[in-house]
C-alpha positions in Angstrom: 79.5 121.2 127.5 80.1 122.6 124.0 78.5 121.6 120.8 80.0 121.9 117.4 78.0 122.7 114.3 78.3 120.5 111.3 80.0 123.3 109.4 82.8 123.7 112.0 83.7 120.0 112.0 86.5 119.2 109.6 84.7 116.1 108.3 81.0 116.8 108.6 78.9 113.7 108.2 77.0 113.5 104.9 73.6 112.1 104.3 73.6 108.3 104.0 73.9 107.0 100.5 70.9 105.7 98.7 70.3 103.2 95.9 73.3 101.4 94.5 75.7 103.7 96.3 74.5 102.3 99.6 75.5 98.8 98.4 78.8 100.0 96.7 80.1 103.0 98.6 83.3 103.1 96.6 82.3 102.0 93.1 85.8 102.4 91.5 87.4 100.3 94.3 84.6 97.7 93.9 85.2 97.6 90.1 88.9 97.2 90.5 88.5 94.5 93.2 86.1 92.5 91.0 88.2 92.8 87.9 91.4 91.9 89.8 89.7 88.7 91.2 88.6 87.6 87.7 92.1 88.2 86.4 93.7 86.3 89.2 91.2 83.4 88.8 92.0 83.1 85.1 88.4 82.0 84.6 85.0 83.4 83.7 83.1 80.6 85.4 79.9 81.6 87.3 81.5 80.8 90.7 84.3 83.3 90.0 81.8 86.0 88.9 79.9 85.5 92.1 83.2 85.6 94.1 84.2 88.8 92.4 80.8 90.3 93.1 81.0 89.3 96.8 84.5 90.7 97.2 83.6 93.9 95.3 80.6 94.4 97.7 82.2 93.2 101.0 85.7 94.7 101.1 84.7 98.4 100.4 81.8 98.1 102.9 84.2 96.7 105.6 86.8 99.4 104.8 84.2 102.3 104.5 84.9 103.7 108.0 88.6 103.9 107.2 88.2 105.2 103.6 85.6 107.9 104.2 83.3 109.0 101.5 84.1 108.3 97.9 85.2 111.4 95.9 83.5 112.4 92.7 86.0 112.2 89.9 86.1 114.2 86.6 87.3 111.4 84.4 88.4 113.3 81.3 90.8 115.4 83.5 92.0 112.1 85.2 92.8 110.6 81.8 94.7 113.7 80.6 96.7 113.8 83.9 97.5 110.1 83.5 98.9 110.7 80.0 100.9 113.7 81.2 102.4 111.7 84.1 103.3 108.7 81.9 105.0 111.1 79.4 106.9 112.8 82.2 108.1 109.5 83.6 109.5 108.5 80.2 111.2 111.9 79.7 112.5 112.0 83.2 114.0 108.4 82.9 115.9 109.5 79.8 117.1 112.7 81.5 118.2 110.8 84.6 120.0 108.2 82.5 121.8 110.9 80.5 122.7 112.6 83.7 124.1 109.5 85.4 125.6 107.7 82.4 126.6 110.6 80.2 129.2 113.2 80.7 130.5 113.7 84.2 128.6 117.0 84.5 127.8 117.5 88.1 124.1 117.5 88.9 122.8 120.3 91.1 120.5 118.6 93.7 118.1 120.8 95.7 115.4 120.6 98.4 112.3 122.4 97.3 109.2 123.5 99.2 106.1 123.0 97.1 103.2 125.0 98.7 99.9 123.1 98.6 96.9 124.7 97.0 94.4 122.7 99.1 93.9 120.7 102.2 92.1 117.9 100.3 93.9 114.7 101.5 93.5 112.7 98.2 94.8 115.6 96.1 97.9 116.1 98.4 98.6 112.3 98.7 98.3 111.8 94.9 100.5 114.9 94.3 103.2 113.5 96.5 102.9 110.1 94.8 103.2 111.6 91.3 106.2 113.5 92.3 107.8 110.4 93.8 107.0 108.3 90.6 108.8 110.8 88.3 112.5 110.0 88.3 114.8 112.7 89.5 112.4 113.9 92.2 111.3 112.4 95.5 108.7 113.8 97.8 110.1 113.5 101.3 107.2 114.6 103.5 103.9 116.4 103.4 104.0 119.1 106.0 100.3 119.7 106.7 101.0 122.4 109.3 103.0 124.5 106.9 100.9 123.4 103.9 103.8 122.2 101.7 105.5 119.2 100.4 109.3 118.9 100.8 110.7 117.6 97.5 114.3 116.5 96.7 115.3 117.1 93.1 118.3 115.4 91.6 119.1 118.2 89.3 117.6 121.7 89.7 118.7 124.8 87.8 115.7 127.0 88.7 113.9 126.1 91.9 111.0 128.5 91.4 110.4 127.2 87.8 110.5 123.6 89.0 108.0 124.3 91.8 105.7 126.2 89.4 105.9 123.3 86.9 104.8 120.7 89.5 101.9 122.9 90.5 100.7 123.5 86.9 101.3 120.0 85.5 100.1 117.9 88.5 98.4 119.9 91.3 96.0 122.0 89.2 94.7 118.9 87.3 94.3 117.0 90.5 92.2 119.9 91.9 90.1 119.7 88.7 89.7 115.9 89.0 88.4 116.1 92.5 86.5 119.4 92.1 88.7 121.2 94.7 88.6 124.9 94.7 92.2 126.0 94.7 91.5 129.8 94.5 92.7 130.2 98.1 96.0 128.7 97.2 99.1 129.6 99.1 101.7 131.7 97.3 104.1 129.9 95.1 107.7 130.3 96.3 110.5 128.3 94.7 112.6 128.4 97.8 115.0 125.7 98.6 115.1 124.1 102.0 
C-alpha cells in the first residue's frame, strides 16, 4: 500500500474555509446568481431579496465539489484584460468584415500551436475562450499532454508574431489575474500545424 503526500497530489486539499467563506465558497458566483435573480424578477420586494440570497447561498454550495476552490482574483488586471479583449473584438470584427466584404484578396488561413505557460485550468480555459471570442481566430482544442492550444486563424501573415501576441495580450494578464507563476513557461514557437 502506497501513500501519497499532499505535495505530490495534483489537487491537494486545502484547509476548510472559515467565516463568511464557509457560507459562500464562491463569492463572485454567489453575487452573480443573486443579481441575476433580482434582474429576472424585475422586483426589489423582500421575497425576491430572500430568494436571491437563498440561491446565492445554495447553488455554489451544491456545486462546490464540482467547482473546486475559488481562485483569488487580481481585479485591476481583470478589468484591464476585459478592456483589451473588448477592444480586440471590435478591431477584429472590422478586420474580418474588410477581409470578407472588401477586395477579393485571398486570406492566408493557418493552424497555430500556442504553447501554454501554465497548467492552471482556469487560465487555460479562459485563454481558449478569449481566443474563440475574437473574430478571425478559433481555438480548436487544448492539448494538455503537449501543453498547447491549437488555434485556427482566418488570416495569418506571421505565425510566430501572432502566437506571441496572444501570449502577451491574453495569457500573461490571465496569469497575473490568478496569481499563476508563468516563469517555467514553455518556449514560444510560432509553428503552424
